[in-house]
Every structure is written in C-alpha cells, then in structure tokens.
RODO-2510 file (C-alpha; in nm, 4 decimals, decimal comma):
residues 98
     n   res          X          Y          Z
     1     x     1,5732     2,3206     1,3970
     2     x     1,4120     2,4556     1,7108
     3     x     1,3098     2,2392     2,0050
     4     x     0,9860     2,0539     1,9367
     5     x     0,7841     2,1794     2,2324
     6     x     0,4595     2,0022     2,1376
     7     x     0,6434     1,6726     2,0977
     8     x     0,8177     1,7253     2,4328
     9     x     0,4851     1,7984     2,6024
    10     x     0,3322     1,4849     2,4493
    11     x     0,6257     1,2762     2,5699
    12     x     0,5765     1,4067     2,9221
    13     x     0,1963     1,3896     2,9330
    14     x     0,1589     1,0498     2,7653
    15     x     0,4609     0,8752     2,9140
    16     x     0,2619     0,5795     3,0474
    17     x     0,0049     0,5539     2,7682
    18     x    -0,0183     0,2826     2,5043
    19     x    -0,1495     0,3432     2,1537
    20     x    -0,2764     0,1370     1,8635
    21     x    -0,0932     0,1760     1,5333
    22     x    -0,3785     0,3872     1,4003
    23     x    -0,3719     0,6127     1,7064
    24     x     0,0073     0,6413     1,6881
    25     x    -0,0091     0,7431     1,3240
    26     x    -0,2788     1,0014     1,3985
    27     x    -0,0801     1,1409     1,6912
    28     x     0,2355     1,1591     1,4801
    29     x     0,0596     1,3660     1,2146
    30     x    -0,1151     1,5880     1,4702
    31     x     0,2105     1,6591     1,6499
    32     x     0,3766     1,7537     1,3229
    33     x     0,0801     1,9813     1,2434
    34     x     0,1063     2,1471     1,5854
    35     x     0,4792     2,1977     1,5411
    36     x     0,4193     2,3381     1,1928
    37     x     0,1687     2,5896     1,3316
    38     x     0,4167     2,7175     1,5934
    39     x     0,4791     3,0889     1,5292
    40     x     0,8447     3,0605     1,6287
    41     x     0,9263     2,8480     1,3213
    42     x     1,1873     2,9688     1,0786
    43     x     1,1433     2,9107     0,7061
    44     x     1,3798     2,6152     0,7357
    45     x     1,1753     2,4701     1,0253
    46     x     0,8610     2,4926     0,8141
    47     x     1,0341     2,3249     0,5217
    48     x     1,1637     2,0422     0,7427
    49     x     0,8269     1,9844     0,9083
    50     x     0,6415     1,9802     0,5757
    51     x     0,8852     1,7281     0,4337
    52     x     0,8575     1,5196     0,7508
    53     x     0,4800     1,5079     0,7099
    54     x     0,5254     1,3630     0,3608
    55     x     0,7533     1,0863     0,4916
    56     x     0,5379     0,9588     0,7789
    57     x     0,4386     0,5942     0,7454
    58     x     0,3848     0,2940     0,9727
    59     x     0,7346     0,1583     0,9210
    60     x     0,8730     0,4365     1,1416
    61     x     0,6398     0,3301     1,4199
    62     x     0,6532    -0,0475     1,3837
    63     x     0,8105    -0,2558     1,1107
    64     x     0,7089    -0,5889     1,2659
    65     x     0,4985    -0,8178     1,0466
    66     x     0,4923    -1,1493     1,2289
    67     x     0,1739    -1,3556     1,2556
    68     x     0,1386    -1,2424     1,6165
    69     x     0,1819    -0,8801     1,5160
    70     x    -0,0872    -0,9168     1,2518
    71     x    -0,3169    -1,0857     1,5030
    72     x    -0,2658    -0,8050     1,7550
    73     x    -0,3254    -0,5467     1,4837
    74     x    -0,6464    -0,7191     1,3774
    75     x    -0,7676    -0,6981     1,7368
    76     x    -0,6599    -0,3325     1,7574
    77     x    -0,4359    -0,3963     2,0580
    78     x    -0,2657    -0,0843     2,1923
    79     x     0,1052    -0,1483     2,2373
    80     x     0,3030     0,1451     2,0991
    81     x     0,4445     0,3833     2,3584
    82     x     0,4836     0,7593     2,3585
    83     x     0,8604     0,7062     2,3454
    84     x     0,8246     0,5010     2,0263
    85     x     0,6147     0,7753     1,8682
    86     x     0,8693     1,0405     1,9673
    87     x     1,1555     0,8261     1,8361
    88     x     0,9720     0,7859     1,5046
    89     x     0,9262     1,1643     1,4813
    90     x     1,2896     1,2289     1,5658
    91     x     1,4030     0,9744     1,3066
    92     x     1,1856     1,1237     1,0345
    93     x     1,3043     1,4771     1,1090
    94     x     1,6675     1,3609     1,1203
    95     x     1,6303     1,1952     0,7792
    96     x     1,4661     1,5060     0,6311
    97     x     1,7468     1,7259     0,7591
    98     x     2,0166     1,5163     0,5860
***
C-alpha cells in the first residue's frame, strides 16, 4: 500500500482541530475517497481502499457509550482529534489488508 498523502496532509493541517463524531465520520470517508481517486494507486490499493470504505463506522472513531458521552454527543460537542481520525483510518486499512 502506498503512502496515504491526503491523510498525511490532513494530519498536518488539522493537528490542533477538534471534530464532532459526525464531522469525523465525514472526514474519514472524504479522505478515503481522496485516496481512492489518487492516480498513483495500484489495483491492490484501490481494492484495499474500497474495502476500507465499506468497514468505516463510529466504533473506529469512538467506542465510548457512557452517559456523559451520550450527553456530549447530544450537544454536538467537538472532541475527536485529527490523530484519532488518522488512527481510525490506519486501523481500518490494517484490518482490510489482513
């Protein structure tokens, strides 16, 4: 799998930003779409990225379900970091490659 240049750029540009769960999910899918559109992809890269897109769900971003977590979610509080989004992407891609 090639280096994920769009993900790396996001990590650099958004390093101090916080995101809601909805925003994080949207960013995750957009980053995968951008990586998928990269002309330097091999057939295997395309296959991995397509499978990764099918696996994306909130549990990769945040599996917490406490009362406080639900309260914060209901208020749409931004608290996920760029690093957490990148880690979720890396985890999904790792699992797809197995």
